[in-house]
C-alpha positions as CSV (number, residue, x, y, z in Angstrom):
1,M,-13.5,8.5,-9.4
2,L,-16.1,10.9,-11.0
3,D,-16.3,14.6,-11.3
4,E,-19.1,16.8,-10.3
5,F,-20.8,16.2,-13.6
6,G,-20.7,12.4,-13.1
7,C,-17.8,11.8,-15.6
8,T,-15.0,9.8,-15.1
9,T,-11.9,11.6,-14.3
10,F,-9.2,9.0,-15.7
11,E,-7.3,9.3,-12.0
12,I,-5.5,6.3,-10.7
13,C,-6.7,5.2,-7.4
14,K,-3.8,5.3,-5.0
15,I,-5.0,2.2,-3.0
16,C,-6.0,-0.4,-5.7
17,N,-4.3,1.4,-8.8
18,C,-7.5,1.1,-10.8
19,E,-7.9,3.8,-13.6
20,S,-11.3,5.4,-13.6
21,G,-12.5,5.5,-17.2
22,Y,-10.4,2.4,-18.1
23,E,-11.1,-0.3,-15.5
24,Y,-14.5,1.1,-14.9
25,S,-16.8,3.6,-16.2
26,S,-19.2,6.1,-14.9
27,D,-22.0,3.8,-15.6
28,A,-20.4,0.7,-13.7
29,T,-22.8,-1.0,-11.7
30,A,-22.0,-2.1,-8.1
31,Q,-21.5,-5.8,-9.1
32,E,-18.8,-4.7,-11.5
33,L,-17.1,-2.3,-9.1
34,L,-17.4,-5.6,-6.6
35,G,-15.8,-7.7,-9.0
36,I,-12.9,-5.2,-9.2
37,R,-12.4,-5.1,-5.5
38,C,-12.2,-9.0,-5.4
39,A,-9.6,-9.2,-7.8
40,W,-7.5,-6.6,-6.1
41,L,-8.2,-8.4,-2.8
42,K,-7.2,-11.7,-4.4
43,Q,-3.6,-10.2,-5.5
44,K,-0.4,-11.6,-3.7
45,P,1.8,-9.6,-1.8
46,P,5.2,-8.2,-3.1
47,Q,8.2,-10.5,-2.2
48,Q,9.4,-8.0,0.4
49,K,8.0,-5.0,2.0
50,Q,9.9,-2.1,3.7
51,F,8.9,-1.8,7.1
52,R,10.4,0.6,9.4
53,G,13.6,0.6,7.4
54,K,13.9,-3.1,7.4
55,Q,12.9,-5.6,4.6
56,K,10.1,-7.8,5.8
57,E,8.3,-10.8,4.1
58,I,4.5,-10.4,4.3
59,T,2.1,-13.0,4.1
60,Y,-1.1,-12.9,2.3
61,E,-3.3,-12.7,5.4
62,E,-1.5,-9.6,6.5
63,F,-1.5,-8.1,3.1
64,L,-5.3,-8.7,2.9
65,A,-6.0,-7.3,6.4
66,V,-4.4,-4.3,5.2
67,K,-6.5,-4.1,2.2
68,I,-9.7,-4.6,4.0
69,R,-8.9,-1.8,6.6
70,Q,-8.2,0.4,3.5
71,L,-11.7,-0.4,2.2
72,I,-13.4,0.0,5.7
73,K,-11.9,3.4,6.1
74,M,-13.0,4.5,2.9
75,G,-16.5,3.3,3.5
76,L,-16.6,0.7,0.7
77,K,-18.2,-2.7,1.0
78,V,-16.0,-5.7,1.6
79,P,-17.0,-8.6,-0.3
80,E,-18.5,-11.4,1.8
81,E,-15.8,-14.0,0.9
82,F,-13.1,-11.9,2.4
83,L,-14.9,-11.6,5.8
């Protein structure tokens, strides 16, 4: 995340948990950002997920689908290998 002056804000993304200024800087290339997204998309899901008050096992495919929807909703490019 960048502020109005183009400087990193050191905020942590609520979706991928990357910290601006740590995982990437204001001069990060599109390729570097794509690499961060790929690493995030490859992460395995937690062992169990709370779903409507019940514990539920979640598959990698379900977990990946949620992440892809988040990227699309934010208007970010989804790496080709995940489409």
